[in-house]
C-alpha positions in Angstrom: 19.9 -12.6 -17.0 20.5 -8.8 -16.8 16.7 -8.2 -17.0 16.2 -10.5 -14.1 18.9 -8.9 -12.1 17.3 -5.5 -12.8 13.9 -6.7 -11.6 15.4 -8.1 -8.4 17.2 -4.9 -7.8 14.0 -2.9 -8.3 12.1 -5.2 -5.9 14.7 -4.8 -3.3 14.6 -1.0 -3.5 10.8 -0.9 -3.5 10.2 -3.3 -0.6 11.1 -0.9 2.2 8.5 1.6 0.9 5.8 -1.1 0.9 6.9 -2.2 4.3 6.7 1.3 5.7 3.3 1.8 4.2 2.2 -1.5 5.7 3.4 -0.3 9.1 1.5 3.0 8.8 -1.7 1.1 7.9 -1.1 -1.2 10.9 -0.9 1.7 13.2 -3.7 3.8 11.8 -6.2 0.9 11.3 -5.1 -1.4 14.1 -4.6 -4.4 11.8 -2.0 -7.1 11.4 0.9 -7.1 8.9 -1.0 -9.4 6.6 -4.2 -7.4 6.8 -2.3 -4.2 6.0 -0.8 -5.8 2.9 -4.2 -7.0 1.9 -5.4 -3.3 2.1 -2.6 -2.2 -0.1 -3.3 -4.9 -2.6 -7.0 -4.2 -2.6 -6.5 -0.5 -3.3 -3.9 -1.3 -5.9 -6.2 -3.7 -7.8 -9.4 -1.5 -7.5 -7.7 1.7 -8.6 -5.5 0.2 -11.3 -2.5 1.6 -9.5 0.8 -0.2 -9.0 1.2 -1.4 -5.4 4.4 0.6 -5.0 2.6 3.8 -6.1 -0.1 3.1 -3.5 2.5 2.6 -0.9 4.3 5.9 -1.8 1.0 7.7 -1.6 0.4 6.3 1.9 3.9 7.5 2.9 3.3 10.9 1.4 0.0 11.2 3.4 1.9 10.9 6.6 4.2 13.7 5.5 1.2 16.0 5.0 0.3 15.3 1.4 -3.4 14.3 0.8 -4.1 10.8 -0.3 -5.7 11.0 -3.7 -9.5 10.7 -3.5 -9.8 7.4 -5.4 -7.2 5.8 -3.1 -9.0 7.3 0.0 -12.3 5.9 -1.1 -11.0 2.4 -1.9 -8.9 2.3 1.3 -12.0 3.1 3.3 -13.9 0.4 1.4 -11.2 -2.1 2.0 -11.1 -1.4 5.7 -14.9 -1.7 6.0 -14.7 -5.0 4.0 -12.0 -6.3 6.3 -13.8 -5.4 9.5 -17.0 -7.0 8.3 -15.4 -10.4 8.1 
């Protein structure tokens, strides 16, 4: 039970970061909320990086920190893939 509570608490603290990253992607790439989430998931899966860590990197990029090259490359690929649909 304590483990489950801990996991729920972690999810609640991480959700705002993911939502902010989603908003950034929506603004930058002119996509919907669901499409922005798909971009985050795609990058996460194709770089073997936790979704939360991808979201943190997106937030950091807005604050002037460069997005790591593998994340940049996969994000560009995800956007191209999404637009080709």
